[in-house]
N, C-alpha and C positions, 0 to 999 in steps of 0.2 A: 655526691651521691654514688654509693657503690652497689653494683648489681652483681650478685654472685651467680654466674651462669652454669655452675656445675650441677650435675644431676643429683637431686636429693635422694637419699636412701633412708627409708623409714623402717622401723621394726614393727612386725605385727604378725597377722596370720592371713590366710587366703581370703577371708572375708573383707580385709582392709585394702585388697588390691582391686583397682579399677580395670576396665578392659584395655586401657592403654599403658598399664604398668608392666614393667619387667619384674620377674620373680627371681630372688636369690635364695635357693633352698638347700637345706642340709640333705646330704646323702640321696637316698632313694624314695623320699617322701613323695606321695602322689601329687601330680600337678595337672592342671587343665592342658589339653593338647593344643588348644588354640592360643596359648600364651608364649611370650618370650621367657624362657627359663634358663638359668644358669645354676649349676649345682656346686656346692661346696664339697670338695673331696679331701680326704686326709692327705697330709704330706705337702710337699712343695713341688712346683713344677720344675721341669729340667731347666738348667741355666745355659746361657751362652758360655763363651770361654771364660775361664777363671778371672774374676774381677771386673766383669762387665756391670757397671753400676746401675744400669736400667733394669737388670733382672736379678741381681744377687744382693741380699737374699729376697726371695718372694714367697709370701705365705700363700696358703690355699685361697684365702679370701682375696688377697691381691691379685692373684692369677685369675680367679673367677671374674672379678670386676673388670680387669683389663681386657679380658676375652670378650666380655659382654659389650664394653664400649667400643672395641674394635669391630665387633659384629655389627653394631649399629652404624658405625661410620662406613663400613663396606656395603651396607644395605642387605646383609644376608639375614637380618631379623628385622621385624617391624620396628618403626621408630617408636621410642618410648621416652617420656619425660620424667619418669620416676621409677625407683626400684623399691620393691617391698622385700625386705629380708626376712625370711621365715626360718629362724635359726635359734638354737639354744646356746650358741657360742657368740653372743653379741659383742663381747670384748674383742674377739678376733676381727670381726668386721670393722668395728670402730678403729682398731689399731691399723688396719690396712688403710682405711680412708684417711686417717691422720698421718701415717708414716710411710706408706708405699709411694714411691716416687710418681708412678703413673696414676695409681687410683686416686691419690690426693689431688691431682690436677684435674680430674674428670668428675669426681663425686664429692659430696658433702653429706654429713649427717643431717638429715631433715627432720 
């Protein structure tokens, strides 16, 4: 029996999110203040030295998901069991979950 312990990411809107879900949101869309929120921003995050395989290349979705997971692990955000992605760029989030070295180890399309 295989148990996939990665955090599921579902696609939907704010009404699909429960009180214990984190939100992955496009740009400056409004979000409740009492929720864990990470925003997708354009472009890529700054990289470490040239060739660092843990960070190069890193998409905006990959960076956002990695930052969200690290914040959860450090206890700087409330613990969450699921992420609701509220975005029009679903392919970018799926690509990050499937191909980003860090995001793919922590998250799965749910």
